[in-house]
N, C-alpha and C positions, 0 to 999 in steps of 0.2 A: 579718780577719773578726771581727766582734763575736760574743760569746756571751751566752746567756741561760739561766737555769735554768727549766725547765718542771716544775712539781710536779703529777703526775697518775699514776694507775695504769691509765688507759684506753689500751690498745694502739692502737686506731684513731686517737685524738687524737694520740698520739705519732708515728705514721706520717705523719699529715697535717702536723703541725708541722715535722717533719724535711724534708718535701718542699716545703712552701709558704713557709717562712721563708728565702727565698733571701738569701744574704749574711749569715745569722745562724747561728752554731753553737749547736745546741740541746743543752743538757746536761739529762739527765733525772734527776729525783729521784722515784723510784717510791714514792708514798705516796698513800693514799686520804684526801683531805681531808674534814673534817666539812662537811656541807652543811646550812645552816640551812633551816627550813621557811618558804618564801616563794614567791610566784608572780612575783617580780621578779628576773629573771636578772642585772640589773646589781648588785643588792644581794648576791645569792648569790656572784657572781664577785668582788666586792670583799671580802666576808667571807673567801672561800677564799684569795685572794691575800695577805691580811693574815696568815692562819694559815700560809700557805706561807713568807712572809718570816720569821716567827718560827722556823721549822724550819731554813732555810738561811742566814739572816742576810746575804743577798746579793740584788741585783735579780732578780726572778723574775716569771713569768707564771702565770696560771691561766685556765681556760676553762670557762664554763658554757653550756649549751644548753637551749632549751625547744622545744616542738613545739605549734603552735597549729592546731586544726581549726576552721574558721569555723562550720560547721553545729552544732558542740557548744559554741558560745560561747567558743571558745579552748581547751577541755579537750584535753589534759592540762596545757597551759602548761609551767611549770617542774617539774611533778610527773611527768615522763616516767618516771623509774626506778620510782616508786611505781605508776604505771599499768601499766607492763610487768610489774612483780613481782606485781601483784594480778589484773588482768583480762587482761593479755597482749595480743598482737597480735590474736588471735582475738576477744577482748572488744572491742577498738577497732572491728574490722570489724563485729561484731555491733551495736554502737551506731550504726553508719553504714548498716545495712541499709535500703534503700528511700530513702535520702537522695540527692537530685540534686546538691546543692552539695557537692563533694568537695575544695574548695580548702583548702590547708593550707600551713604554712611552718615551717621550722626557723629559729629566731632564736638567735644566739650573742653572747656578750659575753666578750671577752678582756680581762683586767685585768693591768696591769703595776704593780709597786710596787717602789720602791728604798729604802724606809725613810723617805722624805720625800714623794715625788710619786707620786700615783695617776693613771694614765691608763687610759681604757677605750675599746675599739674594738668596734663592733658589726658583726655580719654578718647577712645575711638570705638565705634560699633558698626561693623560692616554688615551689609544686607542687600536686599533687593526690594523693588517696588512691586506691589500687586497690580492687577488690572482693574480692581474694584475695591470699594470700601468693605472691610471685613472686621467683625469683632463687636465686642460689647463695651459700653462705657465703664470706666473705673476711676475712682478718685486717686489712683496711683499714677495716672498718665500725666506726662509733662506737656504733651502736645497732641493735636488731632492727627499728626503724622503716624501715631501708633496704629491707626486703622489701615494704613497702606504700606507699612514697613515690616518686612519679614527678615528677622536676624539671620545671619549666615548660619547654615546648618539646620534650619527649621523650615517647615512648610506652612507656618502659621504667622499671622501678624502679632505684634506685641499685644494688641487688643483682644486677640483670640486666645492667648496663652493664660495659663493659670499663674498665680504669683510664684509658685515653685518653679515652673518652666522659665519664667522671666529671670529668676535668681540663678538658675543653672546655666543659662545661655552664655555666661561669662567665659566658659571654656572654649568658645568658638570665636576667634578673631575679635576679641573684645578687651579693651582696657578701660578700667573705671577710674576716673579722676578722684572720686571720693576715696576709694581704697588707697590710691597712691598718696593722697594727702594724709589720710589717717596713719599710714605707716610712718611718714615723715614726722607728723605732729606729735605722735606719742613719744618720739625720741627726743623731743625738745624739752628743755628745762622748764 
């Protein structure tokens, strides 16, 4: 089994990596990487994996995610943590009051760097926003957005779903960066 170092402090991302990177042993380096100010998740992910490599001096991965709300011209984009720390979920819902178009998506970029080669793998998860906070807390969540995000094809938020339902949702307009990376990584020497 191949192994890879994942530099993150996000427990939800760690749980997802350990579950989704089949055939890859995930070694965790618990560290909060600096995040540059940008609305480009590919740039942020690249920056973070380069910083991670300097820490561990071995091939490693980093993951960055953004959240796009169509009606708000993409806001909060890659500024999810800033938006949640300032206006919070209730503030996002307030911005969406009376709006019919509730389409949104999580977009993710997993970056791999081995000191020479940088590879990036994109993921996309389509859905819609609820009108209120719904669901239960779980150590699997990456973000509080789980309480207001309903994946495409479901009438439940991620926070309302069972673990099995969250796993099966991939068949609906969803691409996983972890799975794309795992396919590629297992083929490397």
